[in-house]
Each structure stands twice: as C-alpha cells, then as structure tokens.
Backbone as a chain_set.jsonl record, in Angstrom:
{"seq": "VGIGFTALVLASLRVRGDDRILQRLAARPLPPAEAPFLHAAAEEYARRLGSPKAQLYVIPSPSINLAAFGFRRDEPIVAITE", "coords": {"N": [[-26.892, -3.86, 2.112], [-25.353, -4.025, -0.2], [-24.067, -1.52, -0.262], [-22.514, -1.687, 2.041], [-20.816, -3.85, 1.364], [-19.467, -2.733, -0.828], [-18.132, -0.605, 0.433], [-16.438, -2.095, 2.079], [-14.8, -3.395, 0.173], [-13.565, -1.174, -1.069], [-12.184, -0.122, 1.144], [-10.376, -2.208, 1.635], [-8.86, -2.057, -0.692], [-7.626, 0.404, -0.337], [-5.922, -0.143, 1.783], [-4.171, -2.326, 0.998], [-4.033, -2.23, -1.767], [-2.133, -1.043, -3.556], [0.158, -2.646, -3.118], [-0.777, -5.119, -3.985], [-1.24, -4.667, -6.728], [1.379, -4.04, -7.609], [2.62, -6.464, -7.045], [1.248, -8.201, -8.799], [2.123, -7.158, -11.211], [4.738, -7.838, -11.092], [6.616, -5.972, -10.315], [9.549, -4.165, -9.368], [11.296, -2.079, -6.985], [12.758, 0.943, -8.234], [15.932, 1.938, -7.958], [17.564, 5.106, -7.17], [20.221, 5.236, -8.133], [20.208, 3.638, -10.345], [18.6, 4.851, -12.244], [19.033, 7.868, -12.483], [18.106, 10.115, -13.926], [15.326, 9.712, -14.261], [14.456, 9.78, -11.599], [15.171, 12.393, -10.927], [13.492, 13.79, -12.676], [10.978, 13.004, -11.671], [11.09, 14.163, -9.118], [11.196, 16.875, -9.826], [8.725, 17.24, -11.169], [7.0, 16.692, -9.031], [7.678, 18.783, -7.323], [6.847, 21.013, -8.845], [4.106, 20.529, -9.02], [3.411, 20.538, -6.405], [3.078, 18.242, -4.904], [3.608, 15.005, -3.298], [6.636, 13.179, -4.045], [6.6, 10.643, -6.486], [6.81, 7.116, -5.961], [9.08, 5.085, -7.643], [8.973, 2.312, -9.823], [10.016, -0.7, -11.55], [8.846, -2.632, -14.228], [9.271, -5.871, -15.36], [9.449, -6.192, -18.62], [9.586, -6.356, -22.177], [8.154, -4.584, -23.712], [7.061, -1.17, -24.318], [5.827, 0.809, -21.837], [3.805, 2.392, -19.274], [2.674, 2.873, -15.974], [0.591, 4.545, -13.732], [-0.492, 4.939, -10.503], [-2.214, 4.774, -7.353], [-3.596, 4.478, -4.206], [-3.589, 6.069, -2.068], [-3.326, 9.451, -1.295], [-0.89, 10.569, -0.481], [1.083, 8.835, -1.343], [1.951, 8.346, -4.244], [2.435, 6.165, -7.094], [4.582, 5.214, -9.717], [5.109, 3.081, -12.343], [7.336, 1.735, -14.647], [8.192, 0.1, -17.73], [10.929, -2.12, -18.499]], "CA": [[-25.864, -4.876, 2.029], [-24.48, -3.658, -1.31], [-23.236, -0.376, 0.135], [-21.532, -2.2, 3.001], [-19.817, -4.646, 0.638], [-18.659, -1.786, -1.611], [-17.254, 0.084, 1.377], [-15.419, -3.056, 2.508], [-13.861, -3.583, -0.939], [-12.773, 0.052, -1.211], [-11.276, -0.038, 2.291], [-9.288, -3.174, 1.445], [-7.986, -1.521, -1.737], [-6.823, 1.49, 0.24], [-4.913, -0.696, 2.684], [-3.166, -3.157, 0.338], [-4.236, -2.213, -3.205], [-0.875, -0.769, -4.254], [1.015, -3.827, -3.023], [-1.343, -6.18, -4.833], [-0.982, -4.327, -8.125], [2.815, -4.195, -7.86], [2.919, -7.899, -7.035], [0.713, -8.778, -10.045], [2.968, -6.686, -12.305], [6.103, -8.298, -10.801], [7.433, -4.759, -10.313], [10.541, -4.006, -8.307], [11.653, -0.665, -6.816], [13.807, 1.48, -9.096], [16.811, 2.766, -7.116], [18.051, 6.324, -7.829], [21.496, 5.018, -8.819], [19.951, 2.941, -11.612], [17.956, 5.774, -13.191], [19.019, 9.189, -11.845], [17.308, 11.063, -14.695], [13.907, 9.509, -13.951], [14.211, 10.259, -10.236], [15.235, 13.854, -10.968], [12.263, 14.253, -13.327], [9.869, 12.795, -10.728], [11.213, 15.186, -8.073], [10.843, 18.17, -10.396], [7.273, 17.257, -11.373], [6.373, 16.776, -7.711], [7.894, 20.15, -6.833], [5.991, 21.928, -9.599], [2.7, 20.26, -8.715], [3.186, 20.656, -4.968], [2.619, 16.943, -4.409], [4.732, 14.148, -2.916], [7.336, 12.496, -5.142], [6.109, 9.294, -6.735], [7.72, 5.99, -5.822], [9.313, 4.547, -8.974], [9.132, 0.86, -9.917], [10.301, -1.24, -12.883], [8.108, -3.838, -14.597], [10.08, -6.628, -16.322], [8.732, -6.421, -19.871], [10.282, -5.719, -23.287], [7.309, -3.565, -24.343], [7.159, 0.181, -23.751], [4.574, 1.111, -21.167], [3.904, 3.144, -18.028], [1.475, 2.801, -15.138], [0.579, 5.47, -12.602], [-1.621, 4.618, -9.643], [-2.026, 4.979, -5.924], [-4.866, 4.582, -3.498], [-3.4, 7.056, -1.01], [-2.888, 10.71, -1.898], [0.484, 10.893, -0.106], [2.019, 7.82, -1.845], [1.721, 7.972, -5.646], [3.352, 5.154, -7.628], [4.759, 5.161, -11.16], [5.836, 1.874, -12.747], [7.706, 1.779, -16.067], [8.754, -1.153, -18.204], [12.361, -2.111, -18.787]], "C": [[-24.855, -4.505, 0.931], [-23.543, -2.523, -0.968], [-22.167, -0.822, 1.119], [-20.442, -2.999, 2.332], [-18.896, -3.742, -0.18], [-17.677, -1.044, -0.714], [-16.125, -0.828, 1.849], [-14.37, -3.269, 1.418], [-12.98, -2.35, -1.106], [-11.788, 0.229, -0.059], [-10.116, -1.006, 2.131], [-8.341, -2.718, 0.339], [-7.091, -0.421, -1.181], [-5.684, 0.95, 1.094], [-3.819, -1.434, 1.918], [-3.27, -3.151, -1.186], [-2.957, -1.998, -3.995], [0.033, -1.996, -4.268], [0.521, -4.95, -3.922], [-1.069, -5.908, -6.304], [0.492, -4.524, -8.463], [3.21, -5.671, -7.902], [2.441, -8.55, -8.33], [1.552, -8.37, -11.256], [4.403, -7.196, -12.187], [7.078, -7.12, -10.82], [8.395, -4.761, -9.137], [10.873, -2.523, -8.179], [12.807, -0.27, -7.734], [14.703, 2.388, -8.26], [17.311, 4.0, -7.877], [19.357, 6.122, -8.595], [21.3, 4.359, -10.185], [19.351, 3.867, -12.669], [17.88, 7.175, -12.581], [18.16, 10.215, -12.593], [15.821, 10.935, -14.362], [13.562, 10.011, -12.553], [14.25, 11.787, -10.183], [13.971, 14.431, -11.603], [11.063, 14.116, -12.387], [9.902, 13.837, -9.613], [10.794, 16.556, -8.589], [9.335, 18.286, -10.634], [6.541, 17.398, -10.047], [6.513, 18.188, -7.14], [6.95, 21.122, -7.527], [4.516, 21.753, -9.268], [2.37, 20.429, -7.234], [2.647, 19.379, -4.361], [3.827, 16.109, -3.993], [5.347, 13.467, -4.137], [6.819, 11.066, -5.261], [7.205, 8.266, -6.47], [7.859, 5.366, -7.211], [9.594, 3.05, -8.91], [9.405, 0.474, -11.358], [9.51, -2.524, -13.068], [8.958, -4.602, -15.608], [9.258, -6.976, -17.564], [9.492, -5.731, -21.001], [9.448, -4.629, -23.97], [7.51, -2.218, -23.654], [5.808, 0.523, -23.143], [4.849, 1.834, -19.859], [2.588, 2.988, -17.275], [1.631, 3.782, -13.992], [-0.674, 5.168, -11.786], [-1.269, 4.92, -8.197], [-3.376, 5.174, -5.266], [-4.782, 5.543, -2.321], [-2.783, 8.308, -1.632], [-1.408, 11.01, -1.621], [1.513, 9.885, -0.617], [1.705, 7.434, -3.289], [2.799, 6.987, -6.125], [3.382, 5.265, -9.148], [5.603, 3.932, -11.454], [6.092, 1.958, -14.247], [8.312, 0.447, -16.463], [10.237, -0.997, -18.498], [12.577, -1.742, -20.238]], "O": [[-23.648, -4.655, 1.117], [-22.367, -2.546, -1.331], [-21.025, -0.372, 1.033], [-19.269, -2.86, 2.678], [-17.685, -3.959, -0.22], [-16.512, -0.877, -1.074], [-14.987, -0.383, 2.001], [-13.175, -3.317, 1.712], [-11.766, -2.478, -1.269], [-10.666, 0.687, -0.275], [-8.981, -0.661, 2.459], [-7.138, -2.967, 0.421], [-5.914, -0.34, -1.534], [-4.599, 1.529, 1.121], [-2.639, -1.19, 2.167], [-2.651, -3.991, -1.839], [-2.714, -2.684, -4.989], [0.606, -2.343, -5.301], [1.318, -5.65, -4.547], [-0.706, -6.82, -7.047], [0.817, -5.112, -9.494], [4.047, -6.069, -8.712], [3.158, -9.37, -8.904], [1.681, -9.134, -12.212], [5.201, -6.999, -13.104], [8.214, -7.247, -11.277], [8.098, -5.283, -8.063], [10.749, -1.779, -9.152], [13.72, -1.06, -7.976], [14.291, 3.487, -7.888], [17.467, 3.948, -9.097], [19.575, 6.78, -9.612], [22.136, 4.51, -11.076], [19.579, 3.676, -13.864], [16.8, 7.628, -12.202], [17.553, 11.085, -11.97], [15.134, 11.943, -14.198], [12.5, 10.598, -12.344], [13.455, 12.405, -9.476], [13.438, 15.436, -11.133], [10.225, 15.015, -12.316], [8.855, 14.341, -9.206], [10.123, 17.313, -7.887], [8.738, 19.319, -10.331], [5.567, 18.145, -9.952], [5.575, 18.719, -6.545], [6.325, 21.958, -6.875], [3.764, 22.727, -9.239], [1.201, 20.459, -6.851], [1.856, 19.416, -3.418], [4.96, 16.473, -4.308], [4.667, 13.212, -5.131], [6.629, 10.374, -4.261], [8.382, 8.52, -6.724], [6.854, 5.142, -7.886], [10.349, 2.582, -8.058], [9.073, 1.217, -12.282], [9.497, -3.393, -12.196], [9.335, -4.03, -16.63], [8.476, -7.927, -17.56], [9.997, -4.626, -20.807], [9.992, -3.831, -24.733], [8.056, -2.141, -22.554], [4.783, 0.529, -23.825], [5.988, 1.882, -19.393], [1.516, 2.973, -17.88], [2.683, 3.842, -13.355], [-1.782, 5.145, -12.322], [-0.135, 5.281, -7.884], [-4.198, 5.959, -5.738], [-5.783, 5.802, -1.653], [-1.828, 8.22, -2.403], [-0.745, 11.641, -2.445], [2.705, 10.051, -0.356], [1.243, 6.321, -3.543], [3.923, 6.983, -5.622], [2.34, 5.395, -9.791], [6.681, 3.758, -10.886], [5.175, 2.221, -15.026], [8.88, -0.257, -15.627], [10.733, 0.108, -18.718], [13.719, -1.676, -20.694]]}, "num_chains": 1, "name": "protein.A"}
C-alpha cells in the first residue's frame, strides 16, 4: 500500500508539480524583452550543458533569491525574485 501511495504522489508531482510550485510562489513568466541578459545567459548555459533552455519566471519579493526546479527533464524552470 505504501509503495502504491508513493508512486501515486510522485506521478501527480510529475504532472502538475511545476504549476503548483509556481502558483504558491506567485511567480509570473519573465518575457525576453524585460530581461534580455538573463535570457541570453540561460540560452548560453543550456547550449554549453547540452540541455533545454530553462523557462524563466519572476517571484514578487524584495529579497534576493533564486529557485531552480522541474519534474520533467525537458522543461527546467528557474524563478528569480524581483
């Protein structure tokens, strides 16, 4: 029963985990026109690592912080504070 419940929780995280985290952080997508340097840096890092470019989001907060997560290998997410 425990293994089945764990598998169910992990499957639900894979499907909607990213959206839930972004919603809890009140993050919004960061358009390239708003931060071209960050998008260029993300593209360069992705090129060097041979991985997909991370989707960039902004968290409304005056503190300095960064979050990197993703439950799917092909859709990494980076969220930075304002």
